C-alpha positions as CSV (number, residue, x, y, z in Angstrom):
1,M,-59.4,32.1,-56.0
2,K,-61.3,32.5,-52.6
3,H,-60.2,30.4,-50.1
4,K,-60.4,30.7,-46.5
5,N,-56.6,31.8,-45.3
6,F,-55.5,32.1,-49.0
7,M,-54.1,35.4,-48.3
8,I,-51.7,33.9,-45.8
9,F,-50.2,31.9,-48.6
10,L,-50.0,35.0,-50.7
11,G,-48.3,36.8,-47.8
12,L,-45.8,34.3,-47.2
13,T,-45.1,34.1,-51.1
14,A,-44.6,38.0,-51.6
15,S,-42.7,38.3,-48.3
16,L,-40.0,35.9,-49.7
17,F,-39.9,37.3,-53.0
18,L,-39.7,41.0,-51.6
19,A,-37.2,40.2,-49.0
20,A,-34.1,41.0,-51.1
21,C,-35.5,44.3,-52.4
22,A,-35.6,46.1,-48.9
23,S,-33.7,45.6,-45.7
24,P,-35.7,46.9,-42.4
25,P,-33.7,48.1,-39.5
26,E,-32.8,45.4,-37.0
27,R,-34.5,45.7,-33.6
28,E,-33.3,44.9,-30.0
29,L,-35.2,42.4,-28.0
30,S,-37.2,44.5,-25.3
31,S,-36.6,43.5,-21.5
32,K,-39.6,45.7,-20.4
33,A,-41.9,43.6,-18.2
34,P,-45.3,44.2,-18.9
35,S,-47.4,46.5,-16.2
36,F,-50.8,44.9,-17.3
37,A,-50.0,41.5,-18.9
38,T,-49.4,37.7,-17.7
39,L,-49.0,34.5,-19.4
40,P,-52.1,32.5,-19.8
41,N,-51.2,30.5,-16.5
42,G,-50.9,33.8,-14.4
43,Y,-47.1,33.8,-14.2
44,Q,-44.6,36.6,-15.6
45,P,-43.8,36.5,-19.1
46,L,-40.3,37.5,-18.8
47,D,-39.8,35.2,-15.9
48,P,-42.2,32.2,-16.5
49,T,-41.2,30.5,-13.4
50,Q,-42.5,33.3,-11.3
51,P,-46.3,34.1,-10.6
52,S,-47.1,37.8,-12.0
53,P,-46.9,40.6,-9.5
54,I,-50.0,41.8,-11.0
55,Y,-51.9,39.2,-8.9
56,A,-49.7,39.2,-5.9
57,G,-51.5,40.2,-2.8
58,V,-54.9,40.3,-4.8
59,T,-55.8,37.0,-3.5
60,A,-56.3,36.5,0.4
61,I,-54.8,32.8,0.2
62,P,-51.2,32.5,-1.5
63,G,-51.3,30.7,-4.6
64,D,-55.1,30.9,-4.9
65,N,-57.1,31.3,-8.2
66,V,-58.3,34.4,-9.5
67,I,-61.7,32.8,-9.9
68,R,-62.0,31.9,-6.2
69,Y,-61.0,35.5,-5.1
70,L,-63.7,36.8,-7.3
71,E,-66.3,34.4,-5.9
72,R,-65.6,35.8,-2.6
73,K,-65.6,39.6,-3.7
74,R,-68.8,39.0,-5.8
75,G,-70.7,36.5,-3.2
76,H,-71.8,34.0,-5.9
77,A,-70.9,31.6,-8.6
78,L,-69.3,33.3,-11.5
79,N,-70.5,33.8,-15.3
80,L,-67.4,33.6,-17.4
81,L,-67.5,34.5,-21.3
82,S,-65.0,33.8,-23.6
83,L,-65.0,35.1,-27.2
84,S,-62.7,33.4,-29.9
85,G,-61.1,34.8,-33.1
86,G,-62.6,34.4,-36.4
87,G,-61.9,37.6,-38.5
88,Q,-65.3,38.8,-40.1
89,N,-67.0,35.8,-38.5
90,G,-66.9,37.9,-35.3
91,A,-70.6,38.9,-36.6
92,F,-71.8,35.7,-35.5
93,G,-70.6,36.4,-31.8
94,A,-72.3,40.0,-31.9
95,G,-75.4,38.6,-33.3
96,F,-75.5,35.7,-30.6
97,L,-74.9,38.2,-27.7
98,I,-77.7,40.5,-29.0
99,G,-80.2,37.4,-29.4
100,W,-79.1,36.3,-26.0
101,R,-80.0,39.5,-24.5
102,E,-83.4,39.5,-26.3
103,S,-84.0,36.1,-24.9
104,G,-83.8,37.5,-21.4
105,R,-81.5,34.9,-20.3
106,R,-78.0,36.8,-20.8
107,P,-76.5,37.2,-17.4
108,E,-74.1,40.0,-16.4
109,F,-70.6,38.7,-17.2
110,D,-68.2,38.7,-14.2
111,I,-65.2,37.9,-16.3
112,V,-64.9,38.3,-20.1
113,G,-61.8,37.1,-22.3
114,G,-61.4,37.9,-25.9
115,V,-58.9,36.9,-28.5
116,S,-58.7,38.7,-32.3
117,T,-62.1,39.6,-33.4
118,G,-63.4,38.3,-29.9
119,A,-61.1,41.1,-28.3
120,L,-63.0,43.8,-30.4
121,L,-66.1,42.2,-29.4
122,A,-65.0,42.1,-25.7
123,T,-65.5,45.4,-24.3
124,H,-69.1,46.0,-25.1
125,A,-70.0,42.6,-24.4
126,F,-68.5,43.1,-20.8
127,L,-70.3,46.5,-20.4
128,G,-73.4,44.8,-21.6
129,T,-76.2,47.3,-22.2
130,P,-78.4,47.7,-25.0
131,A,-76.6,50.8,-26.1
132,D,-73.4,48.5,-26.2
133,D,-75.2,45.8,-28.3
134,A,-76.1,48.7,-30.8
135,K,-72.3,49.1,-31.1
136,L,-71.6,45.7,-31.7
137,E,-74.1,45.5,-34.5
138,A,-72.6,48.5,-36.2
139,M,-69.1,47.2,-35.9
140,Y,-70.1,44.0,-37.4
141,T,-73.1,44.6,-40.1
142,Q,-72.3,48.0,-40.9
143,V,-68.6,47.7,-42.2
144,T,-66.8,46.6,-45.2
145,H,-63.1,45.9,-45.9
146,A,-62.5,49.6,-46.6
147,D,-63.4,50.2,-42.8
148,I,-60.6,47.7,-41.7
149,Y,-57.6,48.1,-44.1
150,K,-56.2,49.6,-47.0
151,E,-54.2,47.7,-49.6
152,R,-50.4,48.8,-49.7
153,G,-50.0,48.2,-53.7
154,V,-46.7,47.1,-55.5
155,F,-44.7,50.3,-54.5
156,G,-45.6,50.0,-50.8
157,L,-44.6,46.4,-50.4
158,L,-41.2,47.1,-52.4
159,S,-40.4,49.8,-49.5
160,G,-39.8,47.1,-47.0
161,T,-43.1,46.9,-45.3
162,D,-44.0,44.3,-42.7
163,S,-47.5,43.7,-44.0
164,L,-49.7,43.3,-47.2
165,R,-52.1,45.6,-45.8
166,D,-52.3,49.0,-43.7
167,T,-54.6,48.8,-40.4
168,A,-55.3,52.7,-40.2
169,P,-59.0,52.2,-40.9
170,L,-59.1,49.7,-38.1
171,R,-57.5,51.7,-35.7
172,A,-59.7,54.6,-36.5
173,M,-62.8,52.1,-35.9
174,I,-61.2,51.1,-32.5
175,A,-60.7,55.0,-31.5
176,K,-64.6,55.5,-32.6
177,F,-66.1,52.9,-30.4
178,I,-63.6,52.7,-27.3
179,T,-63.6,56.3,-26.0
180,A,-62.5,57.8,-22.9
181,E,-66.1,57.4,-21.6
182,T,-65.7,53.7,-22.4
183,L,-62.7,53.6,-20.3
184,K,-64.4,54.8,-17.5
185,R,-67.1,52.5,-17.5
186,V,-64.5,49.7,-17.8
187,A,-62.4,51.2,-14.6
188,A,-66.0,51.3,-12.8
189,A,-66.6,47.4,-13.5
190,Y,-62.9,46.9,-12.0
191,D,-64.2,48.7,-8.8
192,D,-66.9,46.3,-8.8
193,N,-64.5,43.3,-8.9
194,R,-65.3,42.3,-12.6
195,M,-62.4,41.7,-14.9
196,L,-61.6,42.0,-18.7
197,F,-59.1,40.1,-20.4
198,V,-57.6,40.0,-24.1
199,G,-55.0,37.6,-25.7
200,T,-52.2,38.9,-27.8
201,T,-49.1,37.0,-29.3
202,N,-45.7,38.3,-28.4
203,I,-43.8,37.1,-31.6
204,D,-40.4,38.3,-30.1
205,Y,-40.7,35.7,-27.2
206,G,-43.3,33.5,-29.0
207,Q,-45.6,33.5,-25.8
208,T,-49.4,34.5,-25.4
209,W,-49.7,37.5,-23.3
210,V,-52.9,38.0,-21.7
211,W,-53.8,41.7,-20.7
212,N,-56.0,42.9,-17.8
213,M,-57.8,45.4,-19.6
214,T,-59.8,46.5,-16.4
215,L,-56.3,47.5,-15.0
216,I,-55.6,49.5,-18.0
217,A,-58.7,51.2,-17.8
218,K,-58.3,51.7,-14.0
219,A,-55.1,53.3,-15.0
220,G,-56.6,55.7,-17.4
221,D,-54.4,54.5,-20.4
222,L,-56.8,54.9,-23.5
223,E,-54.0,54.7,-25.8
224,L,-52.6,51.3,-24.4
225,Y,-56.0,50.0,-24.3
226,R,-56.7,50.7,-28.0
227,K,-53.4,49.4,-29.1
228,V,-53.8,46.0,-27.1
229,L,-57.1,45.7,-29.3
230,L,-55.7,46.5,-32.4
231,A,-52.7,44.0,-31.8
232,S,-55.1,41.1,-30.7
233,A,-56.6,41.7,-34.0
234,S,-53.6,42.1,-36.2
235,F,-53.7,38.9,-38.3
236,P,-49.8,38.2,-39.1
237,I,-48.2,39.0,-42.4
238,V,-51.7,40.3,-43.9
239,F,-52.0,43.1,-41.0
240,P,-49.1,44.9,-39.3
241,P,-47.7,44.0,-36.0
242,V,-48.2,46.5,-33.1
243,E,-45.4,47.5,-31.1
244,I,-46.0,48.2,-27.3
245,D,-42.9,48.9,-25.0
246,G,-40.4,47.6,-27.6
247,H,-42.3,44.3,-28.0
248,L,-43.7,43.2,-31.2
249,F,-47.6,41.9,-31.0
250,V,-49.6,40.1,-33.3
251,D,-53.2,38.4,-33.5
252,G,-53.7,36.4,-30.3
253,A,-55.1,33.7,-32.2
254,A,-51.7,33.1,-34.1
255,R,-51.0,31.1,-30.7
256,S,-54.1,30.6,-28.8
257,N,-57.7,31.1,-30.3
258,V,-59.3,31.2,-26.9
259,V,-58.3,32.9,-23.4
260,V,-60.1,31.8,-20.4
261,P,-59.0,33.8,-17.8
262,G,-58.7,32.9,-14.2
263,M,-56.9,29.5,-14.6
264,G,-53.9,30.7,-13.2
265,G,-52.6,29.9,-9.6
266,T,-49.7,27.8,-8.2
267,R,-52.1,25.0,-6.5
268,K,-55.2,23.1,-7.4
269,P,-58.4,25.3,-6.7
270,N,-60.7,24.4,-3.9
271,P,-64.2,23.7,-4.5
272,P,-66.2,26.5,-5.7
273,L,-67.6,28.5,-3.0
274,Y,-71.1,29.0,-4.2
275,G,-71.7,26.0,-6.5
276,P,-70.6,25.7,-10.1
277,G,-70.8,28.9,-12.2
278,N,-70.6,29.1,-15.8
279,L,-68.1,29.3,-18.7
280,Y,-70.0,30.7,-21.8
281,L,-67.7,30.0,-25.0
282,I,-68.7,31.6,-28.4
283,D,-66.7,30.2,-31.1
284,N,-66.7,32.7,-34.1
285,G,-66.1,29.5,-36.3
286,R,-67.4,26.4,-37.2
287,V,-67.1,23.4,-35.0
288,T,-66.2,21.1,-37.9
289,Q,-65.6,22.0,-41.5
290,P,-67.3,19.7,-44.0
291,P,-65.1,17.3,-45.9
292,A,-64.4,18.3,-49.7
293,A,-62.0,17.1,-52.3
294,L,-59.2,19.3,-52.5
295,R,-58.0,20.6,-55.8
296,R,-54.3,19.7,-56.4
297,A,-53.2,23.2,-56.9
298,I,-50.6,25.1,-54.8
299,G,-52.6,27.7,-53.6
300,D,-55.7,25.3,-52.5
301,V,-53.3,23.0,-51.1
302,A,-51.2,25.5,-49.1
303,A,-54.4,27.6,-47.9
304,T,-56.2,24.5,-47.0
305,T,-53.3,23.1,-45.1
306,I,-53.0,26.3,-43.1
307,S,-56.8,26.3,-42.4
308,V,-56.4,22.7,-41.2
309,M,-53.6,23.8,-38.9
310,M,-55.7,26.7,-37.5
311,E,-58.6,24.6,-37.1
312,Q,-56.5,22.0,-35.0
313,S,-55.3,24.8,-32.9
314,M,-58.9,25.8,-32.3
315,Q,-59.9,22.2,-31.3
316,T,-56.8,22.0,-28.8
317,A,-57.9,25.5,-27.1
318,L,-61.5,24.2,-26.8
319,T,-60.1,20.9,-25.1
320,R,-58.0,22.9,-22.9
321,S,-60.5,25.2,-21.9
322,Y,-63.3,22.5,-21.2
323,F,-60.6,20.7,-18.8
324,G,-59.7,23.8,-17.1
325,T,-63.7,24.5,-16.5
326,K,-64.0,21.2,-15.1
327,L,-61.3,21.2,-12.8
328,L,-62.5,24.6,-11.6
329,G,-66.0,23.0,-10.7
330,Y,-67.7,25.0,-13.4
331,S,-70.3,24.3,-16.1
332,Y,-69.2,24.5,-19.9
333,R,-71.1,25.7,-22.3
334,M,-70.1,26.6,-25.9
335,V,-71.8,27.5,-29.2
336,A,-70.1,28.0,-32.9
337,I,-71.5,28.9,-36.3
338,P,-73.8,26.2,-37.8
339,N,-72.5,24.5,-40.8
340,N,-75.6,25.5,-43.0
341,V,-74.9,29.1,-42.7
342,D,-73.1,30.9,-45.9
343,I,-70.2,33.0,-44.0
344,G,-67.8,32.4,-47.0
345,N,-64.5,31.0,-47.2
346,D,-62.4,34.1,-46.6
347,V,-62.5,35.3,-42.7
348,L,-60.7,38.8,-44.0
349,A,-62.9,39.4,-46.6
350,F,-65.3,41.7,-44.5
351,E,-68.1,41.2,-46.9
352,P,-71.5,42.7,-45.7
353,T,-73.7,39.9,-47.0
354,E,-71.4,37.3,-45.3
355,M,-71.2,39.1,-42.2
356,R,-75.1,39.5,-42.0
357,A,-75.6,36.0,-42.5
358,G,-73.4,35.2,-39.5
359,F,-75.2,38.0,-37.2
360,D,-78.5,36.7,-38.1
361,A,-77.5,33.0,-37.5
362,G,-76.1,34.3,-34.0
363,R,-79.0,35.9,-33.2
364,A,-81.6,33.1,-33.9
365,L,-79.6,30.3,-32.4
366,A,-79.3,32.4,-29.4
367,K,-83.0,32.7,-29.0
368,K,-83.4,28.6,-29.0
369,S,-84.1,27.4,-25.5
370,D,-80.8,25.7,-25.3
371,P,-78.2,26.3,-27.9
372,W,-75.4,25.1,-25.9
373,L,-73.0,22.2,-26.3
374,S,-71.7,20.8,-23.0
375,A,-68.5,19.4,-24.3
376,P,-66.1,20.3,-27.1
377,P,-66.3,18.2,-30.2
378,K,-64.7,15.0,-30.7
379,S,-61.8,15.5,-33.0
380,G,-60.3,12.2,-32.6
381,D,-57.3,13.6,-30.7
382,I,-58.2,13.1,-27.2
383,P,-59.1,9.5,-26.2
384,S,-62.6,9.1,-25.3
385,W,-62.1,7.7,-21.9
386,I,-60.5,11.2,-20.9
387,L,-63.4,13.1,-22.1
388,K,-65.6,10.5,-20.3
389,A,-63.8,10.9,-17.0
390,M,-64.1,14.7,-17.6
391,I,-67.9,14.6,-18.0
392,A,-68.3,12.8,-15.1
393,R,-66.7,14.9,-12.7
């Protein structure tokens, strides 16, 4: 049976069955404050009532927004890029970025944020050269599941493991594409007042931690940089969590499928200094799933229910990002995978034909004169008058 997120159901079932077979060692809750991560609102993860010291003294005006700070430093309205999660569907984002460059309309991004597969796209999207685009194409059209994970097998599961699969191949792929030279280029972008962020889920604290990857690059910590990318892409239960400073992290999309950095600050931001900039949001999924009659079997019901829950999380993230963008005085631009593209039903399949279909669809869409939606889709959860009021801003 092939169904989106069906592996989650299998993982839950296997975990419950095997829980009595092995007893993993107890862990202690880490109290180590992160040097390079904040909550999405810019506050301290371990003290959510206080702004993070990462940005203390960065902005010239106390409580000011990072976006306004960068506008002053860069001298123009900003172009922000946010890349969502989506497993193998990250091929759509890779194709879109390449087609966008080929159209001659892709800007240099002042800020890039990524989650899950979007985190794996983010570094080379941020650096933005044709050579970086070639790496994105290789990452999403020249791989199979064997380049991402290895099955653990029954004996591996019985040994008390924390996941169904081993992501050693993904660690190796990240090391191949994120080199010391890559880190130096990201650090140079930091010196040019550009920023790169990646979202992860801290499952010890139940928080989204947003990592300033440009600060990590500036510090020269290649191992941490790679670890954060791996953590952000580690789909829970199926892939093992990643430990950083005693904290345990899984896929950033487990809690927030979109990170739009720069929304922090302790007060409402002033109007843009140079007029409205742009938030470009690439949703590596479909805006809406076509309705279909569900077969009343436990596997189908469980998998589809989880899928609906995740899609609702994405809808919430899109709406939140839209409101934040409008309050910043910026223009909102989003794209998603067209419904007629055959991307399969399993985002963790890493099936070459499906990935190529997503890549080609993204590349073709980016070359259209105006591929963007100017507001998130209407899901029925937000009153229409609120969306109208925000659109009128």
